[in-house]
Each structure stands twice: as C-alpha cells, then as structure tokens.
C-alpha positions in Angstrom: 5.7 -11.9 50.4 6.2 -8.8 48.3 9.6 -9.5 48.2 9.4 -13.2 46.6 7.0 -12.1 43.8 10.1 -8.9 43.1 12.7 -11.5 42.6 10.6 -14.0 40.3 9.9 -10.6 37.2 12.6 -11.0 34.3 15.1 -8.1 34.2 15.4 -5.8 31.1 14.3 -6.2 27.6 12.3 -9.3 26.2 15.5 -10.9 24.2 13.5 -13.4 22.6 10.3 -13.4 19.9 8.3 -16.2 19.4 7.3 -17.0 15.4 2.9 -17.1 15.9 3.6 -13.5 17.3 6.2 -12.3 14.5 4.8 -9.0 12.0 2.5 -10.4 9.4 4.6 -9.1 6.5 7.7 -10.8 8.0 5.9 -13.7 6.1 7.2 -16.5 7.8 5.9 -19.2 8.1 4.8 -21.2 11.4 5.9 -24.7 11.0 9.6 -24.2 10.7 10.2 -23.7 14.0 9.3 -21.9 17.5 11.3 -18.6 17.4 11.8 -15.7 15.3 14.8 -13.8 15.3 13.9 -10.2 17.3 15.1 -7.6 15.9 17.7 -5.1 17.8 17.1 -2.0 19.7 17.8 0.9 16.3 16.2 3.0 14.1 13.1 1.6 12.9 10.7 -0.1 15.3 10.1 -3.9 15.8 6.9 -4.1 13.3 8.0 -1.2 10.9 11.4 -2.7 10.0 12.9 -6.2 8.8 15.8 -7.6 10.5 19.1 -8.1 9.0 19.2 -12.1 9.2 15.2 -12.3 7.4 16.7 -10.2 4.4 19.6 -12.4 3.7 18.7 -15.8 4.6 14.3 -15.8 3.6 14.1 -12.9 1.5 17.7 -12.9 -1.0 18.4 -16.8 -0.4 21.8 -15.9 0.5 21.8 -18.5 3.2 20.0 -21.8 4.0 20.2 -21.0 7.5 21.0 -18.9 10.8 24.7 -20.0 11.1 25.3 -19.3 7.2 24.2 -15.8 8.4 26.3 -15.7 11.0 29.5 -16.5 8.8 28.2 -13.8 6.0 27.4 -10.9 8.9 30.5 -12.0 10.7 33.2 -11.3 8.2 36.1 -9.2 8.2 35.5 -8.0 5.2 32.2 -6.1 5.6 30.0 -8.1 3.2 26.5 -6.5 4.4 26.5 -1.9 4.1 23.3 -0.8 5.2 22.9 2.8 4.5 26.7 2.5 3.4 27.5 1.7 6.9 29.2 -1.9 7.4 26.7 -3.9 10.4 27.6 -7.3 11.6 24.4 -7.6 14.1 22.3 -10.2 12.2 19.2 -8.6 14.5 19.9 -5.7 12.9 16.6 -3.7 11.9 16.3 -2.6 7.9 13.0 0.0 7.4 11.8 1.7 4.8 13.8 3.3 2.3 17.2 1.4 3.4 19.8 0.8 0.8 21.2 -2.9 1.3 24.6 -3.0 -0.1 26.3 -6.4 -1.2 29.5 -5.2 -2.8 31.0 -8.9 -3.7 28.0 -9.7 -5.4 27.8 -5.9 -7.0 23.8 -5.9 -5.9 22.2 -3.2 -4.4 18.6 -2.8 -2.8 16.2 -1.0 -1.4 13.4 -1.8 1.4 10.2 -0.5 0.1 6.6 -1.3 0.3 4.4 -3.0 -2.4 0.5 -2.4 -2.8 -0.6 -5.0 -0.2 1.5 -3.3 2.5 4.6 -6.1 2.6 8.5 -5.3 2.4 9.9 -5.9 -0.9 13.5 -5.7 -1.4 13.9 -3.3 -4.9 16.8 -3.8 -6.8 18.5 -0.4 -7.8 21.7 0.3 -9.7 24.8 1.3 -7.7 24.4 5.3 -9.0 20.9 4.8 -7.1 22.5 3.2 -3.9 24.5 6.5 -3.5 21.2 8.1 -1.6 18.5 7.5 0.2 15.0 9.5 0.8 14.4 10.6 4.5 10.7 12.4 6.1 11.5 15.0 8.8 9.7 13.9 11.8 10.4 17.2 14.1 12.4 20.2 13.8 13.7 21.5 16.9 16.7 24.1 18.2 19.1 22.3 20.3 21.8 23.4 23.5 23.6 26.7 21.8 19.8 27.8 20.0 21.4 25.4 17.1 18.9 24.1 15.1 18.1 20.4 14.0 15.8 18.0 11.9 14.4 14.0 13.4 14.5 12.2 10.4 11.9 8.8 11.0 15.7 6.4 10.3 17.0 8.5 13.7 19.3 10.5 12.2 19.8 14.5 13.8 20.9 16.4 11.1 22.3 20.1 12.5 21.7 23.3 10.5 19.1 22.1 8.2 18.0 25.0 5.7 15.4 27.1 7.2 12.9 25.6 4.4 13.2 22.4 5.7 9.7 21.4 7.8 8.3 18.3 9.7 6.3 15.8 7.2 9.2 16.9 4.4 11.3 14.8 2.6 15.1 15.2 2.3 17.1 13.7 -0.5 20.2 12.4 1.6 23.5 11.7 0.3 24.9 8.2 1.6 28.4 9.5 1.1 29.2 13.2 1.9 26.5 12.5 4.6 25.0 15.8 3.1 21.6 17.2 2.5 20.8 16.9 -1.8 17.6 18.5 -1.6 14.2 19.0 0.0 10.8 17.8 -1.5 7.7 19.4 -0.1 4.5 18.4 1.8 2.7 20.3 -0.7 -0.8 19.4 -2.8 0.2 17.5 -6.3 3.3 16.1 -4.8 3.9 12.2 -4.8 3.7 10.3 -1.6 3.5 6.8 -0.5 1.4 5.7 2.3 4.0 3.6 5.3 1.0 3.3 7.8 -2.7 3.2 8.5 -4.4 0.7 6.5 -3.2 1.6 2.9 0.1 0.7 3.5 2.2 0.2 0.3 -0.2 2.7 -2.2 1.2 5.7 -4.1 -0.5 8.9 -5.7 -0.3 12.5 -5.7 -1.6 14.7 -2.8 -5.4 16.3 -4.2 -6.1 18.4 -0.6 -5.7 18.3 3.3 -8.2 18.8 5.8 -7.3 20.4 8.7 -8.8 19.5 12.1 -8.3 21.6 15.3 -6.9 19.2 18.1 -7.3 15.9 16.3 -5.4 14.5 13.1 -4.9 16.3 9.6 -6.6 14.4 6.9 -5.1 13.7 3.4 -6.9 12.4 0.0 -4.3 10.9 -2.4 -5.5 10.3 -6.1 -3.9 7.0 -7.6 -2.8 6.5 -11.2 -5.9 4.7 -12.1 -8.1 8.0 -11.0 -9.0 6.0 -7.4 -8.8 8.2 -4.1 -8.2 7.2 -0.5 -8.0 9.0 3.0 -5.0 8.8 5.7 -3.8 10.7 8.5 -0.8 13.3 7.5 1.3 11.1 9.4 0.9 8.2 7.6 2.3 9.5 4.4 5.7 9.8 2.8 6.8 12.2 0.3 8.5 10.2 -2.5 8.7 12.7 -5.6 8.1 16.4 -6.9 5.2 16.5 -9.2 4.3 13.2 -10.5 7.7 11.8 -10.9 9.4 9.7 -8.2 12.5 10.5 -7.2 13.3 7.1 -7.1 12.6 4.0 -8.3 9.7 2.0 -7.2 8.4 -1.9 -7.8 7.0 -3.3 -11.1 3.2 -4.4 -11.0 0.5 -1.5 -11.5 0.5 2.0 -9.7 -2.4 1.3 -8.0 -4.4 -1.0 -5.7 -6.9 -3.7 -7.1 -9.9 -4.2 -5.5 -10.7 -8.4 -5.0 -12.5 -8.8 -8.2 -10.5 -7.0 -10.3 -7.4 -9.4 -9.0 -10.5 -12.3 -9.4 -10.6 -11.1 -12.8 -6.7 -11.1 -13.5 -6.3 -14.5 -12.0 -8.9 -16.0 -14.1 -7.6 -14.3 -17.4 -4.1 -15.3 -16.6 -5.2 -19.2 -15.8 -7.4 -19.0 -19.4 -4.5 -17.8 -21.5 -2.2 -20.7 -19.4 -5.0 -23.3 -20.5 -4.9 -21.9 -24.5 -1.5 -22.3 -24.5 -0.8 -25.5 -23.1 -3.7 -26.9 -25.6 -2.1 -25.1 -28.3 1.1 -26.9 -27.2 -0.5 -30.3 -27.4 -1.6 -29.6 -31.0 1.6 -29.1 -32.3 3.3 -32.0 -30.3 0.6 -34.4 -32.2 1.6 -33.0 -35.5 4.7 -33.4 -35.2 4.3 -37.4 -34.3 1.9 -37.8 -37.5 4.7 -36.1 -39.7 
C-alpha cells in the first residue's frame, strides 16, 4: 500500500501556475484563461518578479498572445536583453531594478515599484541603461580566503572594496561588469521599500533602532514629512543624501491617504465637468454665429 501511495506523487517542481494564484501585483485579469506564466528558476523569487512574457505582452503591448511573444523572444537577432544579456526564455524572471533593453525599437526600461507596491516599467535613456543598482545581501570569504559579496539579483562579485558591507547598494556597470561606486546604508541617505506593507514608498533614513536577537527597525521620512517604519532588510538604498542615483516613476514622491486620494479624484472629476460645460457653451456660440 505504501508503495502505491508513493507512485501517485508527482516528481520534481511544479511547472504550472493558475491565474487565480498569481501575485496580485502582476495585475492579470481573471477571465482571460485558467493559467498564468510560471517564472523560471532564476535570480529573483516567484512572488518578487515579473515573467518576461508579461512584460512584453501585458505591459509593453509588443505582442497580442503567447505565440507572438515566442516569435519575438526566440528570434536569432536577440531582440530582448535583460541587464545587457540576451534572454530567450519567455518565463525568465525580471526583478526589481533590472534593465530591459529592446535595441530594435531603441527602448530601455527599468523595473521599479510604484507607490502602491505594483511593478512599473519606467522608461529610461540609453546612458542610464548602462548601469543598475544592486543591494548587497551578504558578504563572505570563499575558497583560498577570497572575499566576495552576494547581491539581490544573484550576482557573486569577488574582491569587493573592504568598505562595502551587507545592506549597502553598489552601482554596477553592466557593460564592463565592474562596481562603479557604493551607496552606504546610513542616516540621511535615500531608500526605497521593497518589502513589507510599505512597498514602493521612498524617502530619507531618519534613524535605525537596533534590537538584539530581533529585527532592526528603520524610520524613513518622505518628501511631505510623513514617516514610516520597516525592517532594515526591506529597504534598498537608491541615492546619496536626497539625490537619487536612478530616475524614479512620475507622480508625487509620497503616498497619499485614502481620503487624500478621494479628494484628488473628486477634484479631477469636477475639473472635467467644468471643461465640458465650457466646451458646450463655446459650441452653442458658434451655432448662433
């Protein structure tokens, strides 16, 4: 009996993902099918990435369906580059701060979060696509006493500068594969939340509370003076002082409350009504003439 039970079990990792269980920040509609593209194993976790297929089909609208995505990605010309490397896997996981390059159209995008914690493809210029920011997850010593650092996107960089520590951010040149500079995780520097309940919010570090045998809590101040607190592991340094090293998505540099969002919506609606009335009055005046 035991042997029969074991033979019924599937072998290996699951290769499918139902659409209803896909992460909400992928923003897939429920009625377009049963299945969703499952990200391949790669530098980013399943719930912290966006499959390349969704980037091309759902976000950039370069394709209408799966077949067209395959034609674009599998082309010998190497149409799609992620971090300056040709990727032909339609399920490749694109993560935070990754650079998507499409040379045929001359478009370059950086994957970031908006204020509501959703992935947004932020358009950048060619010069900015030459580098990316990588958070240092761990620093260690390997075989033959060779020091190395491990970054959030799975890179292992040997012989780093001794000043680079865990939670710092490095500015990594994608063409030369070298570290250009280091952004320290310290008070006054600009950080963005990439985990927890405040994903997408950014501001300057106010203070850090150290709790032995527990998590360090960091307080962050936004541009409008509001503050929020989160674990240090949820923060990603994006700039020195108040100056960001990368361009950020358009919009207000702070999160609005539910009431503020409602007031803004009503204001836009009233402005639209006033504009329509003015247009109607103008059209009537033309008729009388």
